[in-house]
C-alpha positions in Angstrom: 0.0 0.1 0.0 2.0 2.9 -1.2 0.3 6.2 -1.5 1.8 8.8 -3.7 1.2 12.4 -3.0 2.0 15.3 -5.3 3.8 18.4 -3.8 1.6 21.5 -3.4 2.9 24.0 -5.9 0.3 26.6 -5.1 1.9 30.0 -4.2 1.7 30.9 -0.6 -0.2 34.1 -1.3 -2.9 32.3 -3.2 -3.4 29.8 -0.5 -3.5 32.5 2.2 -6.0 34.6 0.4 -8.1 31.7 -0.4 -8.2 30.4 3.2 -9.4 33.6 4.9 -10.8 35.7 2.0 -9.1 38.9 3.0 -7.7 39.7 -0.4 -4.5 39.4 -2.3 -1.3 39.0 -0.4 1.9 40.1 -2.2 4.1 37.1 -3.1 7.8 37.2 -2.8 10.1 38.5 -0.1 8.6 41.0 2.2 10.8 44.0 2.9 11.4 44.6 6.7 11.6 48.1 7.7 15.2 48.0 9.1 17.0 51.3 9.3 20.0 50.0 11.1 21.9 49.3 8.0 21.3 52.8 6.8 22.5 54.1 10.3 25.6 51.9 10.0 26.5 53.1 6.5 25.8 56.8 7.4 28.0 56.6 10.5 30.8 54.9 8.6 30.7 57.4 5.7 30.5 60.4 8.0 33.5 59.0 9.9 35.5 58.6 6.7 34.6 61.9 5.5 35.4 63.6 8.8 38.9 62.2 8.6 39.5 63.0 5.0 38.1 66.5 4.9 38.6 67.5 8.5 35.0 68.2 9.2 34.7 69.5 12.7 31.8 69.3 15.1 28.5 68.4 13.5 29.4 65.6 11.2 31.3 63.5 13.7 28.4 64.0 16.4 25.9 63.0 13.8 28.0 60.0 12.8 28.5 59.0 16.4 24.8 59.2 17.1 23.9 57.0 13.9 26.6 54.5 14.8 25.3 54.1 18.5 21.7 53.8 17.2 22.9 51.1 14.7 24.6 49.2 17.5 21.6 49.5 19.8 19.4 48.0 17.1 21.6 45.0 16.8 22.7 45.5 13.1 24.1 42.8 11.1 27.0 45.1 10.1 28.4 45.5 13.6 31.9 45.7 12.4 31.2 48.7 10.1 29.1 50.4 12.9 32.0 50.1 15.3 34.3 51.6 12.8 31.9 54.5 12.4 31.7 55.0 16.1 35.5 54.9 16.4 36.2 57.2 13.6 33.8 59.8 14.7 34.8 59.6 18.3 38.5 59.9 17.3 37.7 63.0 15.2 35.7 64.6 18.0 38.6 63.8 20.4 41.1 65.4 18.1 39.1 68.5 17.6 38.4 68.8 21.3 42.2 68.5 22.0 42.9 71.1 19.3 40.4 73.4 20.8 41.9 73.0 24.3 45.4 73.7 22.8 44.1 76.8 21.0 42.5 78.1 24.1 45.5 77.5 26.2 47.8 79.2 23.6 45.5 82.1 23.4 45.3 82.3 27.3 49.1 82.1 27.6 49.5 84.8 25.0 47.0 87.2 26.7 48.8 86.4 30.0 52.1 87.2 28.5 50.8 90.5 27.1 49.4 91.6 30.5 52.8 91.1 32.1 54.9 92.6 29.3 53.4 96.1 29.8 
């Protein structure tokens, strides 16, 4: 007693629509609204652009925020998000250090002028 069955080749959308009568369901892959990949790429690109072009304050902060958001959303591109965070944080640290040095140089110059007179 061998029973042969034929495989069901009916598309999933057609069987789902026929089963509950709700209407057509799109067949094929369904796009998931996942912005973490876009956040990852934005963070990395802003990090690279900040290093190459020397962008100061807003680009590294924006890239850092996007990188942290991508990491918090458990992105598949974790390494790229980490590189974005590291590059943006390094640029912010360099610009903060340059700002501190500039303020110190200006302060010491002003102090020297006060004692020179």
